[in-house]
Wavefront OBJ file of the C-alpha trace (Angstrom):
o trace
v 15.971 60.346 6.034
v 15.810 58.490 2.704
v 18.062 55.927 1.047
v 17.870 54.966 -2.585
v 18.539 51.296 -3.281
v 18.572 49.303 -6.467
v 16.028 46.446 -6.536
v 15.847 43.509 -8.902
v 12.403 42.303 -9.941
v 10.747 40.140 -12.544
v 9.829 41.685 -15.847
v 6.536 40.665 -17.414
v 8.443 38.075 -19.416
v 10.081 36.749 -16.267
v 6.755 36.650 -14.444
v 5.176 34.766 -17.339
v 8.047 32.280 -17.361
v 7.702 31.752 -13.591
v 3.971 31.155 -13.930
v 4.563 28.643 -16.724
v 7.125 26.795 -14.596
v 4.730 26.618 -11.645
v 1.890 25.465 -13.901
v 4.134 22.803 -15.438
v 5.226 21.584 -12.007
v 1.609 21.351 -10.873
v 0.680 19.382 -13.974
v 3.593 16.999 -13.456
v 2.457 16.506 -9.871
v -1.120 15.812 -10.916
v -0.054 13.345 -13.581
v 2.810 11.736 -11.691
v 1.618 11.354 -8.103
v -0.844 8.538 -8.766
v 1.531 6.187 -10.631
v 4.202 6.992 -8.025
v 1.949 5.850 -5.189
v 0.291 2.995 -7.122
v 3.553 1.262 -7.967
v 3.443 -2.304 -9.290
v 6.613 -4.376 -9.174
v 6.068 -8.116 -8.688
v 9.056 -10.365 -8.144
v 9.636 -14.100 -8.508
v 7.982 -15.766 -5.530
v 5.867 -18.771 -4.576
v 4.140 -16.877 -1.761
v 1.318 -14.401 -2.389
v 0.078 -12.068 0.341
v -3.264 -10.247 0.171
v -3.955 -7.378 2.542
v -7.254 -8.300 4.129
v -8.795 -4.822 4.246
v -8.964 -4.442 0.451
v -12.288 -4.371 -1.413
v -13.713 -7.251 -3.418
v -12.288 -6.022 -6.728
v -8.792 -6.419 -5.283
v -9.615 -9.835 -3.840
v -10.771 -10.957 -7.290
v -7.515 -9.685 -8.757
v -5.653 -11.582 -6.052
v -7.426 -14.781 -7.073
v -6.428 -14.241 -10.696
v -2.834 -13.556 -9.691
v -2.705 -16.681 -7.555
v -4.071 -18.879 -10.323
v -1.771 -17.556 -13.037
v 1.371 -16.846 -11.019
v 2.319 -20.384 -9.984
v 2.072 -19.694 -6.250
v 2.167 -22.414 -3.615
v 0.313 -20.525 -0.883
v -1.826 -17.433 -0.356
v -1.660 -15.609 2.969
v -4.093 -12.946 4.193
v -3.049 -10.265 6.661
v -4.851 -7.722 8.803
v -5.978 -6.906 12.322
v -9.357 -6.562 14.061
v -12.194 -5.245 11.931
v -13.279 -1.653 12.505
v -15.819 -1.422 15.296
v -14.512 -4.461 17.172
v -12.548 -2.352 19.657
v -10.093 -5.162 20.368
v -8.955 -8.544 19.121
v -11.602 -11.181 19.840
v -10.916 -14.014 17.401
v -9.397 -14.684 14.010
v -12.749 -14.561 12.216
v -13.278 -10.939 13.247
v -10.028 -9.735 11.723
v -9.700 -8.410 8.200
v -7.338 -11.320 7.525
v -10.059 -13.794 8.516
v -12.820 -12.013 6.592
v -10.683 -11.834 3.443
v -9.744 -15.508 3.724
v -13.423 -16.465 3.916
v -14.157 -14.476 0.770
v -11.156 -15.921 -1.053
v -12.251 -19.419 -0.111
v -15.673 -18.699 -1.593
v -13.936 -17.435 -4.731
v -12.269 -20.807 -5.202
v -8.907 -20.653 -3.424
v -8.238 -24.154 -2.028
v -8.302 -24.257 1.767
v -5.019 -26.161 1.987
v -3.241 -23.323 0.167
v -4.937 -20.506 2.083
v -3.414 -19.267 5.350
v -4.874 -16.654 7.706
v -2.197 -14.511 9.377
v -4.042 -12.130 11.703
v -2.603 -9.261 13.685
v -3.966 -8.576 17.152
v -2.999 -4.902 17.049
v -5.856 -2.429 16.583
v -3.851 0.718 17.319
v -2.209 2.929 14.674
v 0.285 1.634 12.071
v -1.969 -1.274 11.133
v -0.186 -2.052 7.873
v 3.159 -2.300 9.631
v 1.811 -4.445 12.470
v 0.104 -6.740 9.953
v 3.458 -7.145 8.227
v 5.126 -7.874 11.594
v 2.613 -10.683 12.202
v 3.363 -12.017 8.712
v 7.091 -12.009 9.420
v 6.596 -13.927 12.653
v 4.471 -16.539 10.854
v 7.021 -16.962 8.082
v 9.897 -17.406 10.525
v 7.965 -20.092 12.413
v 6.294 -21.935 9.548
v 8.159 -21.167 6.316
v 11.717 -20.133 7.174
v 12.949 -20.885 3.651
v 10.772 -18.156 2.090
v 12.967 -15.340 0.787
v 10.438 -13.386 -1.286
v 6.737 -12.512 -1.224
v 4.387 -10.581 -3.479
v 1.818 -8.360 -1.777
v -1.545 -7.540 -3.374
v -3.052 -4.254 -2.246
v -5.214 -1.361 -3.447
v -3.748 1.056 -6.025
v -2.249 4.087 -4.258
v -1.624 2.220 -1.004
v 0.983 0.137 -2.820
v 4.149 2.176 -2.299
v 3.477 2.575 1.417
v 2.624 -1.123 1.769
v 5.854 -2.159 0.088
v 7.861 0.188 2.304
v 6.276 -1.002 5.552
v 6.278 -4.701 4.656
v 9.958 -4.479 3.771
v 10.688 -2.692 7.051
v 8.837 -5.372 9.017
v 10.149 -8.426 7.147
v 13.749 -7.262 7.061
v 16.482 -7.710 4.481
v 16.155 -11.503 4.385
v 12.777 -11.402 2.609
v 12.295 -9.347 -0.552
v 8.912 -7.730 -1.095
v 7.227 -7.381 -4.471
v 4.078 -5.324 -4.834
v 0.969 -5.635 -7.010
v -1.407 -2.647 -6.963
v -4.996 -3.143 -8.062
v -6.731 -0.077 -9.589
v -10.023 1.155 -8.154
v -12.728 0.723 -10.835
v -14.776 3.606 -9.402
v -12.642 6.339 -10.968
v -10.127 6.924 -13.735
v -6.613 6.927 -12.239
v -5.331 9.069 -15.130
v -7.750 11.843 -14.123
v -8.113 11.189 -10.390
v -8.463 14.909 -9.609
v -11.860 14.964 -11.337
v -13.365 12.640 -8.717
v -13.969 13.467 -5.063
v -12.973 9.929 -4.068
v -9.760 10.187 -6.074
v -8.823 13.536 -4.510
v -9.582 12.279 -1.015
v -7.572 9.083 -1.431
v -4.563 10.684 -3.130
v -4.274 13.440 -0.539
v -4.640 11.130 2.460
v -2.281 8.513 1.033
v 0.334 11.138 0.128
v 0.374 12.346 3.730
v 0.467 8.769 5.045
v 3.374 7.864 2.778
v 5.369 10.922 3.852
v 4.732 9.961 7.473
v 5.878 6.389 6.835
v 8.961 7.536 4.942
v 10.087 10.472 7.093
v 8.646 10.116 10.596
v 7.626 6.524 11.330
v 10.140 4.571 13.423
v 9.811 0.783 13.054
v 10.185 -1.166 16.277
v 10.970 -4.624 14.930
v 14.528 -5.871 15.327
v 15.863 -8.227 12.649
l 1 2 3 4 5 6 7 8 9 10 11 12 13 14 15 16 17 18 19 20 21 22 23 24 25 26 27 28 29 30 31 32 33 34 35 36 37 38 39 40 41 42 43 44 45 46 47 48 49 50 51 52 53 54 55 56 57 58 59 60 61 62 63 64 65 66 67 68 69 70 71 72 73 74 75 76 77 78 79 80 81 82 83 84 85 86 87 88 89 90 91 92 93 94 95 96 97 98 99 100 101 102 103 104 105 106 107 108 109 110 111 112 113 114 115 116 117 118 119 120 121 122 123 124 125 126 127 128 129 130 131 132 133 134 135 136 137 138 139 140 141 142 143 144 145 146 147 148 149 150 151 152 153 154 155 156 157 158 159 160 161 162 163 164 165 166 167 168 169 170 171 172 173 174 175 176 177 178 179 180 181 182 183 184 185 186 187 188 189 190 191 192 193 194 195 196 197 198 199 200 201 202 203 204 205 206 207 208 209 210 211 212 213 214 215 216 217
C-alpha cells in the first residue's frame, strides 16, 4: 500500500541561492532590456533616413544628425496617417508630414525626399522599408549604406526590418533617439516606459521569430 522513496529538495541555503539568482536575473533584465532595444550603431553613409512617425524630438535630432554627419540627402518614410483608412495622397502619409516638419526646421528642399508607403495594414515598418528599397533601386542605385533615425526602443526592430527589406546589398546603420519624457535608466518607474518596453519587446520577438518577409532580393 505504501512505498518509501528518497526525494531531493532545496535546503534553506539552496532556496536562498535560487532566490538570489532569480532576483539577479530580473535586475539584469530590467537594466539590460532598454539598451538592447534602443541600440545605436551608425555607419558611414551619405544617405540619412528618418522614420516619419517619430515625434518632434526625434525629428530635431534627425536635423542635427543631417547637419553634422555630412549627408547628401535625407529621406522620410512611412505610410498613411492613422485615421486615414487608406492611401489618399503623399501629404497624408507620415513620410509627407515628417518631410513638411523637417523642411520647416531648415532642411533644404533639394536634399529632402519623401518616400511614402501606400500600405496601411500591419507590418508598417517593414512595408515602409520596402518602399524605400524600391526608391533607392530606381533613383539611387549606387547607394550601399543608409543610416536610419528612429525612436529609442524601436531601433533594434527597425534595423532588423529595414535590413530584411533592403537586402544584403545595402547596409543599415541605426540611430536611436531617447524619449525625453522618462529616464531610460529607470524606465520601469514610469507608466509610459513600462508600456513601451513591454509592447516593443513583444513586437521585436514577433519580428525576429515569427515574421516572414515577402520581398525577394
